[in-house]
N, CA, C and O atoms as CSV, one atom per row, in Angstrom:
chain,resi,resn,atom,element,x,y,z
A,1,MET,N,N,136.799,167.845,80.005
A,1,MET,CA,C,135.834,168.875,79.725
A,1,MET,C,C,134.730,168.806,80.763
A,1,MET,O,O,134.363,167.729,81.232
A,2,ASN,N,N,134.213,169.961,81.112
A,2,ASN,CA,C,133.046,169.967,81.991
A,2,ASN,C,C,132.129,171.115,81.620
A,2,ASN,O,O,132.556,172.139,81.086
A,3,VAL,N,N,130.845,170.912,81.923
A,3,VAL,CA,C,129.809,171.899,81.659
A,3,VAL,C,C,129.045,172.096,82.957
A,3,VAL,O,O,128.665,171.123,83.608
A,4,THR,N,N,128.816,173.345,83.336
A,4,THR,CA,C,128.006,173.649,84.505
A,4,THR,C,C,126.643,174.129,84.021
A,4,THR,O,O,126.543,175.098,83.267
A,5,ILE,N,N,125.610,173.444,84.460
A,5,ILE,CA,C,124.249,173.760,84.050
A,5,ILE,C,C,123.603,174.561,85.173
A,5,ILE,O,O,123.661,174.141,86.329
A,6,PRO,N,N,122.988,175.703,84.867
A,6,PRO,CA,C,122.380,176.539,85.909
A,6,PRO,C,C,121.260,175.819,86.651
A,6,PRO,O,O,120.758,174.789,86.201
A,7,GLN,N,N,120.878,176.379,87.794
A,7,GLN,CA,C,119.928,175.716,88.678
A,7,GLN,C,C,118.536,175.569,88.085
A,7,GLN,O,O,117.796,174.686,88.518
A,8,GLU,N,N,118.143,176.387,87.117
A,8,GLU,CA,C,116.793,176.262,86.568
A,8,GLU,C,C,116.658,175.162,85.520
A,8,GLU,O,O,115.553,174.902,85.043
A,9,PHE,N,N,117.759,174.512,85.156
A,9,PHE,CA,C,117.740,173.422,84.188
A,9,PHE,C,C,118.149,172.121,84.856
A,9,PHE,O,O,118.736,172.121,85.938
A,10,ASP,N,N,117.826,170.984,84.183
A,10,ASP,CA,C,118.110,169.684,84.777
A,10,ASP,C,C,118.495,168.694,83.684
A,10,ASP,O,O,118.196,168.917,82.511
A,11,VAL,N,N,119.153,167.607,84.061
A,11,VAL,CA,C,119.559,166.561,83.117
A,11,VAL,C,C,119.237,165.166,83.641
A,11,VAL,O,O,119.700,164.182,83.064
A,12,ARG,N,N,118.461,165.051,84.714
A,12,ARG,CA,C,118.254,163.757,85.358
A,12,ARG,C,C,117.239,162.856,84.661
A,12,ARG,O,O,117.346,161.635,84.780
A,13,ASN,N,N,116.272,163.394,83.950
A,13,ASN,CA,C,115.239,162.582,83.316
A,13,ASN,C,C,115.731,162.105,81.951
A,13,ASN,O,O,115.938,162.929,81.060
A,14,PRO,N,N,115.925,160.802,81.763
A,14,PRO,CA,C,116.464,160.311,80.492
A,14,PRO,C,C,115.496,160.451,79.317
A,14,PRO,O,O,115.922,160.356,78.166
A,15,LEU,N,N,114.207,160.673,79.575
A,15,LEU,CA,C,113.265,160.892,78.486
A,15,LEU,C,C,113.403,162.288,77.879
A,15,LEU,O,O,113.036,162.502,76.724
A,16,LEU,N,N,113.921,163.221,78.642
A,16,LEU,CA,C,114.050,164.596,78.170
A,16,LEU,C,C,115.488,165.022,77.916
A,16,LEU,O,O,115.745,165.833,77.027
A,17,ALA,N,N,116.402,164.498,78.666
A,17,ALA,CA,C,117.795,164.921,78.568
A,17,ALA,C,C,118.608,163.902,77.793
A,17,ALA,O,O,118.223,162.739,77.669
A,18,GLY,N,N,119.707,164.347,77.290
A,18,GLY,CA,C,120.623,163.451,76.613
A,18,GLY,C,C,122.045,163.832,76.939
A,18,GLY,O,O,122.440,164.988,76.792
A,19,ILE,N,N,122.803,162.871,77.376
A,19,ILE,CA,C,124.206,163.105,77.716
A,19,ILE,C,C,125.017,162.014,77.046
A,19,ILE,O,O,124.683,160.834,77.145
A,20,SER,N,N,126.086,162.407,76.362
A,20,SER,CA,C,126.920,161.406,75.713
A,20,SER,C,C,127.587,160.508,76.746
A,20,SER,O,O,127.751,160.878,77.909
A,21,GLN,N,N,127.966,159.321,76.289
A,21,GLN,CA,C,128.521,158.318,77.202
A,21,GLN,C,C,129.814,158.788,77.845
A,21,GLN,O,O,130.566,159.580,77.278
A,22,GLY,N,N,130.047,158.279,79.041
A,22,GLY,CA,C,131.260,158.594,79.774
A,22,GLY,C,C,131.141,159.827,80.644
A,22,GLY,O,O,132.139,160.299,81.187
A,23,ALA,N,N,129.936,160.357,80.786
A,23,ALA,CA,C,129.747,161.575,81.568
A,23,ALA,C,C,129.576,161.259,83.045
A,23,ALA,O,O,128.950,160.266,83.415
A,24,ASN,N,N,130.135,162.112,83.874
A,24,ASN,CA,C,129.935,162.061,85.322
A,24,ASN,C,C,129.087,163.259,85.704
A,24,ASN,O,O,129.509,164.403,85.530
A,25,VAL,N,N,127.883,163.004,86.230
A,25,VAL,CA,C,126.954,164.074,86.587
A,25,VAL,C,C,127.022,164.293,88.091
A,25,VAL,O,O,126.884,163.351,88.871
A,26,THR,N,N,127.236,165.541,88.493
A,26,THR,CA,C,127.314,165.907,89.904
A,26,THR,C,C,126.305,167.001,90.182
A,26,THR,O,O,126.331,168.055,89.547
A,27,ARG,N,N,125.413,166.749,91.133
A,27,ARG,CA,C,124.414,167.740,91.548
A,27,ARG,C,C,124.943,168.433,92.796
A,27,ARG,O,O,125.303,167.769,93.768
A,28,HIS,N,N,124.993,169.769,92.778
A,28,HIS,CA,C,125.548,170.543,93.894
A,28,HIS,C,C,124.435,171.044,94.815
A,28,HIS,O,O,123.256,170.991,94.467
A,29,THR,N,N,124.825,171.528,95.990
A,29,THR,CA,C,123.853,171.986,96.985
A,29,THR,C,C,123.113,173.244,96.541
A,29,THR,O,O,122.010,173.501,97.024
A,30,ASP,N,N,123.686,174.033,95.638
A,30,ASP,CA,C,123.000,175.231,95.143
A,30,ASP,C,C,122.131,174.931,93.920
A,30,ASP,O,O,121.730,175.847,93.202
A,31,ASN,N,N,121.841,173.646,93.686
A,31,ASN,CA,C,121.000,173.138,92.598
A,31,ASN,C,C,121.605,173.307,91.209
A,31,ASN,O,O,120.899,173.138,90.215
A,32,THR,N,N,122.878,173.632,91.114
A,32,THR,CA,C,123.535,173.592,89.821
A,32,THR,C,C,124.014,172.168,89.567
A,32,THR,O,O,124.158,171.371,90.495
A,33,THR,N,N,124.254,171.866,88.320
A,33,THR,CA,C,124.695,170.531,87.938
A,33,THR,C,C,125.967,170.663,87.118
A,33,THR,O,O,126.055,171.506,86.225
A,34,THR,N,N,126.949,169.831,87.424
A,34,THR,CA,C,128.176,169.785,86.645
A,34,THR,C,C,128.246,168.444,85.938
A,34,THR,O,O,128.111,167.389,86.558
A,35,VAL,N,N,128.459,168.503,84.634
A,35,VAL,CA,C,128.622,167.299,83.834
A,35,VAL,C,C,130.059,167.305,83.337
A,35,VAL,O,O,130.507,168.269,82.716
A,36,GLU,N,N,130.777,166.220,83.614
A,36,GLU,CA,C,132.202,166.160,83.300
A,36,GLU,C,C,132.514,164.913,82.471
A,36,GLU,O,O,132.014,163.821,82.743
A,37,TRP,N,N,133.348,165.106,81.460
A,37,TRP,CA,C,133.819,164.008,80.628
A,37,TRP,C,C,135.332,163.940,80.730
A,37,TRP,O,O,136.010,164.966,80.691
A,38,ASN,N,N,135.861,162.727,80.861
A,38,ASN,CA,C,137.307,162.518,80.896
A,38,ASN,C,C,137.736,161.847,79.604
A,38,ASN,O,O,137.052,160.949,79.112
A,39,LYS,N,N,138.842,162.267,79.063
A,39,LYS,CA,C,139.452,161.656,77.877
A,39,LYS,C,C,138.490,161.607,76.691
A,39,LYS,O,O,138.319,160.562,76.063
A,40,THR,N,N,137.867,162.743,76.391
A,40,THR,CA,C,137.004,162.817,75.221
A,40,THR,C,C,137.259,164.128,74.489
A,40,THR,O,O,137.591,165.143,75.100
A,41,SER,N,N,137.101,164.089,73.184
A,41,SER,CA,C,137.316,165.306,72.403
A,41,SER,C,C,135.998,165.968,72.016
A,41,SER,O,O,135.975,167.156,71.692
A,42,THR,N,N,134.910,165.219,72.047
A,42,THR,CA,C,133.589,165.780,71.746
A,42,THR,C,C,132.591,165.299,72.793
A,42,THR,O,O,132.784,164.255,73.415
A,43,PHE,N,N,131.539,166.058,72.979
A,43,PHE,CA,C,130.505,165.661,73.920
A,43,PHE,C,C,129.164,166.189,73.446
A,43,PHE,O,O,129.089,167.086,72.606
A,44,ASN,N,N,128.105,165.614,74.002
A,44,ASN,CA,C,126.742,166.014,73.704
A,44,ASN,C,C,125.975,166.090,75.015
A,44,ASN,O,O,126.001,165.148,75.807
A,45,VAL,N,N,125.299,167.196,75.246
A,45,VAL,CA,C,124.471,167.335,76.441
A,45,VAL,C,C,123.192,168.066,76.047
A,45,VAL,O,O,123.231,169.084,75.356
A,46,ARG,N,N,122.063,167.533,76.497
A,46,ARG,CA,C,120.761,168.146,76.255
A,46,ARG,C,C,120.072,168.269,77.609
A,46,ARG,O,O,119.950,167.280,78.332
A,47,PHE,N,N,119.625,169.457,77.955
A,47,PHE,CA,C,119.003,169.696,79.247
A,47,PHE,C,C,117.613,170.282,79.038
A,47,PHE,O,O,117.249,170.636,77.917
A,48,TYR,N,N,116.844,170.384,80.103
A,48,TYR,CA,C,115.465,170.827,80.018
A,48,TYR,C,C,115.110,171.676,81.225
A,48,TYR,O,O,115.793,171.657,82.249
A,49,ASP,N,N,114.017,172.428,81.076
A,49,ASP,CA,C,113.530,173.246,82.178
A,49,ASP,C,C,112.328,172.554,82.837
A,49,ASP,O,O,111.804,171.594,82.273
A,50,PRO,N,N,111.883,173.008,84.001
A,50,PRO,CA,C,110.773,172.342,84.701
A,50,PRO,C,C,109.479,172.306,83.884
A,50,PRO,O,O,108.691,171.373,84.037
A,51,GLY,N,N,109.247,173.284,83.033
A,51,GLY,CA,C,108.042,173.292,82.209
A,51,GLY,C,C,107.979,172.105,81.272
A,51,GLY,O,O,106.908,171.533,81.071
A,52,ARG,N,N,109.102,171.726,80.700
A,52,ARG,CA,C,109.141,170.556,79.817
A,52,ARG,C,C,108.817,169.273,80.565
A,52,ARG,O,O,108.148,168.386,80.034
A,53,GLU,N,N,109.290,169.178,81.793
A,53,GLU,CA,C,109.009,167.984,82.591
A,53,GLU,C,C,107.525,167.902,82.939
A,53,GLU,O,O,106.944,166.817,82.932
A,54,GLU,N,N,106.909,169.049,83.245
A,54,GLU,CA,C,105.473,169.060,83.526
A,54,GLU,C,C,104.676,168.653,82.296
A,54,GLU,O,O,103.701,167.911,82.417
A,55,ILE,N,N,105.066,169.119,81.121
A,55,ILE,CA,C,104.394,168.741,79.880
A,55,ILE,C,C,104.528,167.242,79.640
A,55,ILE,O,O,103.567,166.595,79.225
A,56,LEU,N,N,105.712,166.683,79.895
A,56,LEU,CA,C,105.912,165.246,79.723
A,56,LEU,C,C,104.982,164.455,80.627
A,56,LEU,O,O,104.341,163.512,80.163
A,57,TRP,N,N,104.887,164.810,81.909
A,57,TRP,CA,C,104.027,164.073,82.838
A,57,TRP,C,C,102.558,164.222,82.467
A,57,TRP,O,O,101.791,163.268,82.593
A,58,PHE,N,N,102.149,165.421,82.006
A,58,PHE,CA,C,100.776,165.613,81.554
A,58,PHE,C,C,100.485,164.694,80.369
A,58,PHE,O,O,99.439,164.046,80.327
A,59,PHE,N,N,101.402,164.635,79.411
A,59,PHE,CA,C,101.230,163.779,78.239
A,59,PHE,C,C,101.133,162.305,78.643
A,59,PHE,O,O,100.272,161.585,78.137
A,60,LEU,N,N,101.997,161.852,79.540
A,60,LEU,CA,C,101.966,160.449,79.971
A,60,LEU,C,C,100.666,160.119,80.710
A,60,LEU,O,O,100.109,159.037,80.528
A,61,GLN,N,N,100.183,161.040,81.537
A,61,GLN,CA,C,98.909,160.818,82.214
A,61,GLN,C,C,97.760,160.769,81.208
A,61,GLN,O,O,96.871,159.924,81.318
A,62,PHE,N,N,97.778,161.663,80.241
A,62,PHE,CA,C,96.750,161.688,79.207
A,62,PHE,C,C,96.750,160.383,78.417
A,62,PHE,O,O,95.687,159.832,78.134
A,63,MET,N,N,97.924,159.887,78.063
A,63,MET,CA,C,98.016,158.627,77.324
A,63,MET,C,C,97.530,157.460,78.188
A,63,MET,O,O,96.900,156.539,77.668
A,64,GLY,N,N,97.806,157.480,79.481
A,64,GLY,CA,C,97.314,156.443,80.377
A,64,GLY,C,C,95.790,156.431,80.444
A,64,GLY,O,O,95.169,155.368,80.443
A,65,ILE,N,N,95.198,157.617,80.503
A,65,ILE,CA,C,93.738,157.704,80.516
A,65,ILE,C,C,93.163,157.189,79.205
A,65,ILE,O,O,92.155,156.482,79.208
A,66,LEU,N,N,93.793,157.534,78.078
A,66,LEU,CA,C,93.323,157.037,76.780
A,66,LEU,C,C,93.390,155.515,76.706
A,66,LEU,O,O,92.462,154.878,76.207
A,67,VAL,N,N,94.459,154.938,77.190
A,67,VAL,CA,C,94.570,153.475,77.188
A,67,VAL,C,C,93.472,152.867,78.051
A,67,VAL,O,O,92.850,151.876,77.668
A,68,LEU,N,N,93.239,153.456,79.200
A,68,LEU,CA,C,92.192,152.958,80.079
A,68,LEU,C,C,90.826,153.012,79.394
A,68,LEU,O,O,90.075,152.037,79.426
A,69,VAL,N,N,90.510,154.136,78.784
A,69,VAL,CA,C,89.202,154.320,78.167
A,69,VAL,C,C,89.047,153.494,76.893
A,69,VAL,O,O,87.984,152.917,76.662
A,70,LEU,N,N,90.071,153.429,76.075
A,70,LEU,CA,C,89.945,152.771,74.771
A,70,LEU,C,C,90.278,151.282,74.780
A,70,LEU,O,O,89.894,150.566,73.855
A,71,VAL,N,N,90.985,150.799,75.805
A,71,VAL,CA,C,91.392,149.395,75.810
A,71,VAL,C,C,90.828,148.635,77.010
A,71,VAL,O,O,90.159,147.617,76.834
A,72,VAL,N,N,91.084,149.103,78.196
A,72,VAL,CA,C,90.751,148.343,79.399
A,72,VAL,C,C,89.244,148.295,79.632
A,72,VAL,O,O,88.692,147.215,79.844
A,73,ILE,N,N,88.579,149.427,79.599
A,73,ILE,CA,C,87.138,149.455,79.867
A,73,ILE,C,C,86.355,148.639,78.840
A,73,ILE,O,O,85.503,147.848,79.242
A,74,PRO,N,N,86.600,148.791,77.525
A,74,PRO,CA,C,85.874,147.928,76.579
A,74,PRO,C,C,86.154,146.442,76.793
A,74,PRO,O,O,85.257,145.618,76.617
A,75,TYR,N,N,87.369,146.092,77.165
A,75,TYR,CA,C,87.690,144.686,77.429
A,75,TYR,C,C,86.890,144.154,78.614
A,75,TYR,O,O,86.331,143.060,78.544
A,76,VAL,N,N,86.832,144.914,79.689
A,76,VAL,CA,C,86.076,144.506,80.888
A,76,VAL,C,C,84.590,144.385,80.553
A,76,VAL,O,O,83.932,143.435,80.977
A,77,LEU,N,N,84.071,145.329,79.804
A,77,LEU,CA,C,82.652,145.276,79.444
A,77,LEU,C,C,82.352,144.097,78.541
A,77,LEU,O,O,81.288,143.492,78.671
A,78,SER,N,N,83.255,143.746,77.624
A,78,SER,CA,C,83.025,142.593,76.755
A,78,SER,C,C,83.106,141.290,77.542
A,78,SER,O,O,82.430,140.324,77.188
A,79,MET,N,N,83.903,141.235,78.585
A,79,MET,CA,C,83.986,140.043,79.431
A,79,MET,C,C,82.689,139.851,80.208
A,79,MET,O,O,82.237,138.721,80.394
A,80,LYS,N,N,82.091,140.944,80.661
A,80,LYS,CA,C,80.831,140.837,81.412
A,80,LYS,C,C,79.697,140.398,80.501
A,80,LYS,O,O,78.824,139.648,80.939
A,81,ARG,N,N,79.680,140.844,79.232
A,81,ARG,CA,C,78.621,140.466,78.303
A,81,ARG,C,C,78.677,138.989,77.944
A,81,ARG,O,O,77.635,138.369,77.729
A,82,SER,N,N,79.870,138.416,77.876
A,82,SER,CA,C,80.013,137.024,77.477
A,82,SER,C,C,79.640,136.044,78.599
A,82,SER,O,O,79.485,134.850,78.344
A,83,GLU,N,N,79.499,136.526,79.813
A,83,GLU,CA,C,79.159,135.643,80.941
A,83,GLU,C,C,77.741,135.275,80.963
A,83,GLU,O,O,77.308,134.539,81.849
């Protein structure tokens, strides 16, 4: 079995995409992707568009800033006070 995913979608980011085991992913020069399974009767594939990837990176950056503000900075300030 094989599935051809159009060029506006992607399956490379494991945080957003899901592909069942045994899949062979091939990226073509026209930016389409072919996912192929050998000797399987069922398969699972989850793909995403570029907007979802941008939202993921925004969320990860936001969480990094929160960790910095809520954990790292108070720790550094408490170390300076104890000196």
